[in-house]
Structures are given as structure tokens and as C-alpha cells.
ZAMARGU-4260 file (C-alpha; in steps of 0.2 Angstrom, whole numbers, plus 5000, padded with zeros to 4 digits):
<rodrens>
0) 5194/4995/4858 | 5197/4991/4839 | 5184/4977/4840 | 5171/4988/4847 | 5174/5002/4834
5) 5172/4988/4820 | 5155/4983/4827 | 5141/4988/4816 | 5123/4993/4821 | 5115/4979/4812
10) 5126/4967/4823 | 5118/4973/4839 | 5109/4960/4850 | 5091/4958/4845 | 5085/4961/4862
15) 5095/4978/4863 | 5087/4983/4846 | 5069/4979/4852 | 5073/4989/4868 | 5078/5004/4859
20) 5065/5003/4845 | 5051/5001/4859 | 5055/5019/4864 | 5053/5027/4847 | 5037/5035/4840
25) 5026/5028/4826 | 5033/5038/4812 | 5051/5031/4815 | 5044/5013/4817 | 5034/5014/4801
30) 5044/5024/4789 | 5063/5023/4795 | 5068/5008/4805 | 5061/4994/4794 | 5071/5001/4779
35) 5088/5002/4787 | 5094/4984/4786 | 5087/4966/4787 | 5091/4964/4806 | 5082/4981/4810
40) 5067/4975/4800 | 5067/4959/4809 | 5068/4968/4826 | 5054/4980/4821 | 5042/4966/4819
45) 5043/4961/4837 | 5027/4966/4846 | 5036/4973/4860 | 5041/4988/4849 | 5023/4992/4847
50) 5016/4994/4865 | 5013/5013/4863 | 5002/5017/4848 | 5002/5036/4848 | 4995/5044/4832
55) 4994/5062/4838 | 5012/5067/4833 | 5009/5061/4815 | 4997/5076/4812 | 4985/5066/4802
60) 4971/5075/4794 | 4956/5070/4783 | 4956/5086/4773 | 4975/5089/4769 | 4987/5075/4766
65) 5001/5076/4778 | 5019/5072/4774 | 5018/5056/4784 | 5003/5050/4773 | 5012/5053/4757
70) 5028/5044/4763 | 5018/5030/4770 | 5010/5027/4753 | 5027/5028/4744 | 5036/5017/4756
75) 5023/5003/4756 | 5017/5006/4737 | 4999/5010/4741 | 4987/5018/4729 | 4977/5026/4743
80) 4979/5031/4761 | 4966/5028/4774 | 4967/5029/4793 | 4958/5012/4795 | 4972/5004/4785
85) 4986/5013/4795 | 4977/5008/4811 | 4976/4989/4806 | 4994/4990/4801 | 5001/4995/4818
90) 4988/4985/4828 | 4993/4969/4818 | 5012/4973/4822 | 5008/4975/4840 | 4999/4957/4841
95) 4989/4962/4856 | 5004/4969/4866 | 4998/4988/4865 | 4996/4996/4882 | 4994/5014/4876
100) 4983/5020/4861 | 4980/5038/4857 | 4968/5041/4842 | 4971/5056/4831 | 4958/5071/4830
105) 4950/5067/4814 | 4946/5053/4802 | 4942/5041/4816 | 4925/5032/4815 | 4916/5020/4827
110) 4922/5005/4817 | 4940/5009/4822 | 4935/5010/4840 | 4926/4993/4838 | 4941/4985/4830
115) 4953/4991/4843 | 4941/4985/4857 | 4942/4967/4849 | 4961/4967/4845 | 4969/4977/4859
120) 4962/4970/4875 | 4977/4974/4885 | 4976/4993/4884 | 4980/5003/4900 | 4979/5020/4893
125) 4966/5025/4880 | 4963/5043/4872 | 4948/5046/4861 | 4943/5060/4850 | 4926/5068/4848
130) 4914/5056/4839 | 4897/5048/4841 | 4900/5039/4857 | 4883/5031/4861 | 4891/5014/4860
135) 4907/5018/4870 | 4901/5011/4887 | 4899/4994/4879 | 4916/4995/4871 | 4925/5002/4886
140) 4919/4987/4896 | 4930/4976/4885 | 4946/4984/4892 | 4948/4975/4908 | 4965/4982/4911
145) 4961/5000/4908 | 4969/5013/4920 | 4968/5030/4911 | 4954/5036/4900 | 4957/5053/4891
150) 4943/5061/4882 | 4942/5076/4871 | 4926/5084/4877 | 4912/5077/4888 | 4902/5063/4879
155) 4883/5063/4884 | 4885/5045/4890 | 4899/5049/4902 | 4889/5044/4917 | 4886/5027/4909
160) 4904/5025/4904 | 4910/5028/4922 | 4898/5015/4929 | 4905/5002/4916 | 4922/5007/4921
165) 4918/5004/4939 | 4911/4987/4935 | 4924/4980/4923 | 4941/4991/4925 | 4947/4986/4943
170) 4964/4996/4941 | 4956/5012/4934 | 4965/5027/4942 | 4964/5042/4929 | 4951/5052/4920
175) 4952/5067/4909 | 4937/5076/4901 | 4931/5093/4897 | 4913/5100/4896 | 4898/5102/4907
180) 4900/5094/4924 | 4882/5094/4930 | 4874/5086/4945 | 4873/5069/4936 | 4891/5069/4931
185) 4898/5074/4948 | 4887/5061/4956 | 4893/5048/4944 | 4911/5052/4947 | 4908/5051/4966
190) 4897/5035/4966 | 4907/5025/4953 | 4925/5032/4955 | 4927/5036/4973 | 4945/5030/4974
195) 4951/5039/4958 | 4968/5046/4959 | 4970/5057/4944 | 4955/5068/4939 | 4957/5082/4926
200) 4942/5093/4921 | 4951/5107/4912 | 4941/5120/4903 | 4925/5113/4910 | 4909/5122/4917
205) 4909/5116/4935 | 4899/5124/4949 | 4906/5126/4966 | 4893/5115/4973 | 4897/5100/4961
210) 4916/5103/4964 | 4913/5101/4983 | 4903/5085/4979 | 4918/5078/4970 | 4931/5084/4983
215) 4921/5076/4997 | 4918/5060/4988 | 4935/5057/4980 | 4947/5058/4995 | 4961/5049/4987
220) 4964/5061/4973 | 4983/5065/4969 | 4981/5076/4954 | 4967/5088/4953 | 4965/5101/4940
225) 4949/5112/4939 | 4949/5126/4927 | 4933/5135/4921 | 4931/5146/4906 | 4926/5161/4917
230) 4932/5165/4935 | 4944/5153/4944 | 4934/5143/4957 | 4949/5135/4966 | 4950/5142/4984
235) 4961/5138/4999 | 4946/5130/5008 | 4944/5117/4993 | 4962/5113/4991 | 4963/5110/5010
240) 4951/5095/5008 | 4963/5086/4997 | 4975/5078/5010 | 4983/5067/4997 | 4986/5080/4984
245) 5003/5079/4975 | 4999/5089/4959 | 4990/5106/4957 | 4988/5113/4939 | 4981/5131/4939
250) 4976/5140/4923 | 4981/5157/4931 | 4988/5163/4947 | 4973/5167/4958 | 4972/5182/4970
255) 4972/5168/4984 | 4988/5160/4978 | 4998/5163/4994 | 4984/5157/5005 | 4983/5141/4994
260) 5001/5137/4995 | 5000/5140/5014 | 4986/5127/5015 | 4995/5115/5004 | 5010/5116/5015
265) 4999/5113/5031 | 4988/5099/5024 | 4996/5091/5008 | 5012/5082/5014 | 5015/5073/4998
270) 5014/5088/4987 | 5027/5089/4973 | 5021/5098/4958 | 5013/5115/4954 | 5009/5123/4937
275) 5002/5141/4936 | 5004/5156/4925 | 5003/5175/4928 | 5011/5188/4938 | 5025/5181/4949
280) 5028/5196/4960 | 5038/5197/4976 | 5024/5190/4986 | 5021/5175/4975 | 5040/5171/4973
285) 5042/5172/4992 | 5026/5161/4995 | 5033/5147/4984 | 5050/5147/4993 | 5042/5149/5011
290) 5028/5136/5009 | 5035/5124/4995 | 5054/5124/4998 | 5055/5105/4994 | 5044/5106/4978
295) 5051/5095/4964 | 5041/5101/4949 | 5037/5119/4945 | 5030/5126/4929 | 5028/5145/4928
300) 5028/5146/4909 | 5020/5161/4900 | 5022/5171/4916 | 5029/5188/4920 | 5044/5185/4931
305) 5059/5196/4935 | 5076/5189/4936 | 5077/5194/4955 | 5062/5184/4959 | 5068/5169/4948
310) 5084/5169/4958 | 5074/5169/4974 | 5065/5153/4968 | 5081/5145/4963 | 5089/5149/4979
315) 5075/5144/4990 | 5069/5128/4981 | 5084/5117/4981 | 5075/5101/4977 | 5069/5106/4960
320) 5070/5092/4947 | 5060/5101/4934 | 5058/5120/4931 | 5048/5126/4916 | 5049/5145/4912
325) 5045/5144/4893 | 5039/5161/4885 | 5041/5171/4902 | 5044/5189/4902 | 5055/5199/4914
330) 5072/5191/4912 | 5085/5186/4899 | 5094/5169/4901 | 5111/5173/4906 | 5126/5163/4914
335) 5121/5168/4932 | 5104/5160/4929 | 5111/5145/4921 | 5124/5142/4934 | 5111/5144/4948
340) 5099/5131/4939 | 5113/5119/4935 | 5107/5106/4948 | 5090/5105/4940 | 5088/5090/4929
345) 5075/5098/4917 | 5077/5117/4916 | 5067/5124/4901 | 5067/5143/4898 | 5064/5143/4879
350) 5057/5159/4873 | 5060/5169/4889 | 5064/5187/4886 | 5067/5203/4896 | 5053/5213/4887
355) 5036/5208/4880 | 5034/5210/4861 | 5020/5198/4857 | 5004/5192/4864 | 5005/5176/4874
360) 4996/5161/4869 | 4992/5151/4885 | 4990/5132/4886 | 4973/5128/4878 | 4966/5112/4883
365) 4953/5113/4870 | 4967/5111/4857 | 4968/5093/4850 | 4986/5090/4853 | 4997/5077/4862
370) 4997/5089/4877 | 4978/5087/4879 | 4981/5069/4883 | 4993/5072/4897 | 4987/5070/4915
375) 5003/5078/4919 | 5021/5077/4915 | 5022/5064/4929 | 5010/5053/4918 | 5012/5034/4921
380) 5025/5028/4908 | 5017/5012/4901 | 5030/5010/4887 | 5042/5001/4899 | 5028/4992/4909
385) 5027/4973/4910
</rodrens>
């Protein structure tokens, strides 16, 4: 025991350090870890620590210098900051091992994308901001291992990109984009991505006719999210066509919610994950328990939910592994609720309160945040992939 207590962090096995550092974000890996001691610096240069290059949490901006940018300049004694320099720094550290790359919202140019397409050929997950994407189809074709593409907006060349993905990215399974899903886009999805498993078209303009085209043509979809800026277009008839559906993400709780859950219970045998927001009354709570008793992941954040109906859900859904009730109105978190939810691995009711005293801000997929880039909280974890 005394020998273990005397052991220092810098004496840890190099493989252990690399394993731990590979789970940290870019800020820690750039500004903290290398400056602790010589052994940590040496471990931080291992390319396995740089498989996930996610710039979103750094809050970079080309109009207001962030805290990260200032510290980066000071620690590395730079006279000037540029995103291009930062990008080259982390890509060089990765030495071709990066499998996830998420660009920031701003200060990204076409040269940055071209550089990544030449240096990071093993990417499996790529997130791109809004920019001139006329040359993107050609670049996307270089990522032979690409599995998930996350776009902010809907580029005009989306149909061509999808065609290139079909020709060159044989393991492709997930697409997220937002914009005008016209006849050409819907047809391209069906023609070139008929076996896609994860498709998220949040905050898009999408007619029922084109939605039906996609549902008929993409039979293997596991995660489907269709949210429009106006009325909801998800109905039980459409959901029933998704036999392999596992995840359903709704912007609000529609009037046909109970019917939708009944159809899911009857037709979607592998269903495990539901997200919705709105008025969780007696009928909604009872429908969840009656039709989805074995659900594992339930997100009702920003909903109106009484303690009575919360207890109904907790009592009736014994297999829950995740329950999010953030910013809900209708109950105060007390010992009884915590005890009843003690079996849930991830229970989050931050901001829940008995009475409403502020206006809710619902999830906005137009916001350029790290959440925009998530297909779901069950997103594939490439950080620990081989």
C-alpha cells in the first residue's frame, strides 16, 4: 500500500497515459497535458491521443478572440493566431490517425478542407460548417472510410455529394443536414443511400410526398428525425413504415403521440430511444408506459410534467438507462423521485421546477453547437475504435 501511495503520476505506464489522454478534449491536450511533466509531454505526442479532433467546444471565433486563442498564443509563444495554424498543429500531432474531425462555425476556408482531405484520409466522422462547398463532392470522395457526415445547412451540391459517397464510401451509414429537401434531394437520398441507417433532417422544409419517398426507399433506417419549421408532419402511418426504427426524435409532442407509440410498439421491435418535448399529461405518460415499457433512453426535457406522471413513468419503465428531464416544469426534485430513479444510470433533471418563471428555449438545431453534430446520444464512439 505504501508503495502505491508513493507512486507518482509521471511514473505511470506510457500506454496507460495514452489511453487516458485519448479521452480528453483538444483544449486539455493542447494547453494542459504537455506542460505537466516530461513524461506527459512525451505521451501527448502519441498520435493515438489525437484520434478525435473536435474544435466545437473551443468556442473559436474570427471576430472576438477567445480565451483559448489567447492562451494558445502565450503557451506556444506565437505572435499571431490563425485557425489554419491551429488546424495544422493538431493534424500534425495526429499523424493520419484522426477518425473524427468537427470544424468550428467560423474562420474555416476551403484550403482548410483541402488540407484535411489530403492529411486525414482515415476519417470516419466529419462535421462541416457553412461555406462555399462547390468543390466538396470531389473532396468527400477522398475519405474512403467515411461513415458519418454532419452538415450545417444543406449545400446546393448535396445530391452530387451523396452520389460520390455512394461510389467511394462503402461503410457510410449516417447523414445529418438541414434545409430544403426538394424532389432532387429526396430522390438522391433514395437512389444513392438506400441502406442508410441514420438520417437526421431537423429544421428542414420537407413535404409529405418527399418524406414518403425517403421512407419507402430507405427501409433500413434506425434513427429518423424529421422536424419542420411549421407543422409537424410525422404521423403514425409514416412511423409504421420504419420496421427497423430504434430512435425517434420529435421537436414537440404531436396530437397523435399516443397513436404513434402504439404503432411503434406493434411494428418497431428494436425501438429503444425517444425524445420529445411538450405537455406530458396523463394520457401521454400512460401511453409511454403501456406501449414502451422496455424503453431504454427517454428525453422529455423542456416539458410540462407533473410529479404524479413522472412517478408513473418511473414505475412503469423499469429498463430505463437514461432519462433527461432538464428544464421541466411541474415538479421539484425530491428524495422520493431520486430514490425511484436510483436505478437509472444517467438521470438528469437539471433546471426542473414546480412552477414556470421563465420562457423555455427549446433545442434549436440551427444553433452551431456541438449538439448540432450529434445524430443522437447513441452516436457511434469512434474515440476508442480500432
